[in-house]
N, C-alpha and C positions, 0 to 999 in steps of 0.2 A: 504494500500500500504506500501511496505517496500523496501529498497534498495536491488539490486541484490547482488550476492556473491562478485563481484569485485567493485561494485559501479562505473562502467564504462560503456560506450556505448557498449562495447563488451560483456556485459551480454546478449545482443541480439544475439542469436546463429546465426552463419554464417557470422558475421562481424568481421573484424580485423582492427587494426589501426597501422600505421607506422609513425614514426617521424624522421626527419632529420634536421640538423641545421649546420650553419657555424658560429662559435664563433666569428671570426674576423668581418664578415659582421653583426653579431648580428641579424640574421633573420633565418627563417626556414620554413619547409613544414610539413603539416599533411595530410595523406591520409587515407581515409576510404575505405577498399576493401571488396567486397562481395565474399564469396566462390562461389556464383553463381550470375548472374545478378539480380538486385533488382529494384523494382519500386521506382521512385524518383520524387520529385517536388521541387519547390522553391517559396518563398514569400519574397519580398523586401519591407522594410519600411524606410530605410535610404535614404538620399538625394544624396549620392555620392557613388554608388556601383561600383564595378569592377568585371566582371564575364566573364566566358567562357562557351559556349554551354548551356546556361540556357533557351533560347527560345524553344529548343526541349523538355523541360520538361513539357510544357503545355499539359493538358489532351487531346487536339485534335490533337497532333502531332503523326507522324508515329512511332517513336521509343518509346516504352513504358517502357524499362528497361535500366539501366546503369550498368557499371562494377565497377565504383569507383566514389568517390567524393573527391575533393582536396580543402583544405584550405591552403593559403600561405601568407607569408609576401611578402614585396617587391613592393607593389603597382602594377602598370601595368606590371613591369618586372616579378612579381611573377606568372602571368598567364601562363608563360612558364613551370611552375612546372607540370601542368597537361599533357603537352606533354611528359615529362619524364616518368610519370606514364603510359601514353598510349603506349609509346614505349616498356616499360617493360611488359605490359599486352599482347601486340602483340607478343612479343617473347615467351610468355607462351601459345600462341594459343588462347587467349581470344579475344572477340570482336563480334560486330554485323556482321553477315555474309551476304555478297552481292555477289552471285556467288562464285568464288573461293577466294574472298578477305574477310578479317576480319578487322573490324574497332572498336577498343575499344571505348566505349562511356564514357568520363570522364569529366563531368562538374566541374567547379571550381570557387572559389571566392578568393579575395585578401583583405588584410588589409594594411594600410600605416604604415611602420616602417622605413622610410628612414632618419629620423632625430633623431635617438635614441642613437647616440654615436658610432655606428659601422662604420667600414671602407666600404664606398660605392663606392670607385673608381675602381671597377672591370673593366677588359677589356672584359671578356666573361661573359655573363649572368649566374649566379650560380644556377638559380632556376630549370632549366631542369635536371641537374644531381642530385640536391637535391630531386626532385620528384622521380627519379629512386631509390635513396637511401631509401626514405620513403616507397616505394612499397616493396623493398627487406627486410625492417625491420618490416613489418607488422606482428602483433601477437595479442593475446587476452589480454596481460598485457602491460601497458605503464605508464610512469611517467607523473605527472602533473606539472604545473608551467611554468618555463622558458625553454620549450622544443617545438619542432615542430614549428608550426605557431605562438606560443606564446613566442618564444625565445626573441624577442625584443619588445614585445607589452607593451603598457602603457595605463594608464587611466588618469583622471584629475590630481591626486596627487600622485599616486602610480604606480609601475610597474604592468602591466597586466600579462597575461599568458594563458596557455592552461588548460582548466578545463573540467571535465566530471562527470557525475552522472547517476544513473539508478533507476528504480522502477519496482517492480513486482506487478501487479494488482491482486485482488482477483480472477479474471477470469483465472489467469495464464499467461496473456499476459505481455510481458516485454517491457518497454519503456526506452530509454536512450538518452543522449545528450552529445555532445562534442562541445567546443566553443573556439575560439581565442578572448580573451578579450582585446580590443584596443580602448577604448571608449573616446569620448569627455567628457562624464559624469564620475561620481564617483561611485565606488562599495561600499563605506562606507559613513555613514551619517556624515555630517560636517567634523570635524577633525578626526573622527573614535574613537574607533576601530570597532564599531558595523557595520556589513554588512547590507545593505538594504535588502538583501535576508534572513536575520536572522530568520524571521518568518517561513521560509520554511526549515530550517536546520534539518537534521536527524542525530542522533548518533554523535553529536559534530564534524561533518565532516569538519567544518572550524572554530573551536575554541570554540564553545558552549557559545558564548557571548550573546545570545538572540537577539531579534529584535531591530530595531532602536527605539529611544526614541521620535522622531518627536518633538524635542524641538523648532523647528522653521519651522513650516509647510509653512510659507509664504516666505521662502527665495527665492531669485532669483539667478539662477546659473550664474557664471562668466565663460568666455571662457578661460580656461587654455591652451588649444591647439589652434594652428592656424587652419584656415579653411582648410579642406582636409587632415588633419593629423590623421584621426581616422578610425574607422569601427570595429564593432564586428560581426564576421561571425560564424555561427553555423550549426550543423546538429542534427536533432532529428530523432531517428530511433525506429522501433518497429518490432516484429516478427509477428504482425497481418497481415491478408490478406486485404490489402487496394488497391483500384484502384487509378489511378493518381489523380483524383479529391479529394478523401478522404485523400490521402497523402498530397496534397496541403493544405487541411483544417487543418491537424495536424500541418503543418508548420506555418500557420496563427495563430493558438491558441498558439503556442510556443512563439510567440512574446510577449505575456503577461508576460512570465517569464523574458524576457529581460527587460521589463519595471519595473518589481518588483525589479530587481537586480542592475540596472544602472540608475542613476538620474543625468541629463536628458538622455533619450535614443531616438533613431529614429530622431536625429536632422538633419538639412540640411547638416551638415558637416560630418556625419557618413554615411557609406554605409551599414548599418545594414541589414543583410539578414539571413534567415533560410532555409536550405535544409531539406526536409522530405524524409525519406527512410523507405521502408517496405519490409521485406524479404518474407512475405506471408506464413509463416509456419503454422499460426493458424487462421482458419476462425473465423469471428465474430459470436458469438451466438446470440447477440442482436445488429444488425447493428447500430441502432440509439444511444442507450445508451452506447454501447461499444466505438463508435466513440467519444462520448462526454468525456468519461473517459480517453481515449487515449490522447485527446487534453489537458485535465487538467493535466495529468501526464507529458506530453511533456513540458508544461509551468513550472511545478514544477521542473522537472529535469534541465531545462535550467537555471532557477534562481540559483539553487544550484551549477550547474557547473560553472557559472560565478564567484560566490564567491570562489569556490575551486581553480579556476585558479589564482586569485589574492592572495589567502591565501598561495599557494604553490610556488609562484615566488621566485627566488633566485637571489642574487646580482651578477653582473659581472663588469669587468673593463670598465670604461667609461660610466656607467649608468647615465642617466639624472634625474632619480627619485629613491627614496628609495623603497624597498619592504615593504609589510605589516609586514613581520617578523622583518625587521629592525626597524620599528617604534613601534610595539606593542607587540612583542613576550615576 
């Protein structure tokens, strides 16, 4: 396996990403848009999730494909971002058709960034227009770090951010991940600078510092954030032809990557979840083994994407935590 040409989730052909942010609020939205509807699933392992339209992603539900997936800051207020994306898609003539009506299917998830130093005293919820802006900005290239849903994200000791990574398997199947890193846990071992995900790094994509030293494998984590102030939300995607159950299994496997990159992860105070997305362009030649390899690649991509999100974070006025670059560059 090797990274795709962009080392972004958009190496999966047919997918685009748009980011939008409000610098004063210090929060934002990331939207994954399909050129065509795509199969999607979700798996939640955190204890405090915030979601929209995730029940319909179960393999036994009527609607089998979605038009977009949305990751947003703003806690429960951020769920409105998906409405902005849905309005924009409807204006484009997109959506699930019922008679003469079209209803864009846009599941979403949120992270908590309401105590990050930004101005949160808005009169009108800013997330619906941010969702529309993210849709309009969608393309195949995008920045990492303090952008989109990662604009105001934090981890235990450092600013978080938006990360992404990709892999191309020997079979020609592409897998990618995108993630808003806003964890109770830490992305670096101890006081740093080594990333927990260092063993999975490719081509010095987050500093080339190698893996963690595990000098104190028996440490007990302390709660740097207050309960309810976290959540890492991600999407893993592939161009393979997967049914909803296989897509969900890919999302389950991807959680291994979150555990490799954030310590601790999946806590009662995080809403950690992973969406799975499959465009269906490439049939599986060996359904069992190809599915295994796709799951492994999804976990690897997500671990790398988490480290990249923290690595590329940039400082802003009013920050409550330093960036990795501030501390270690």
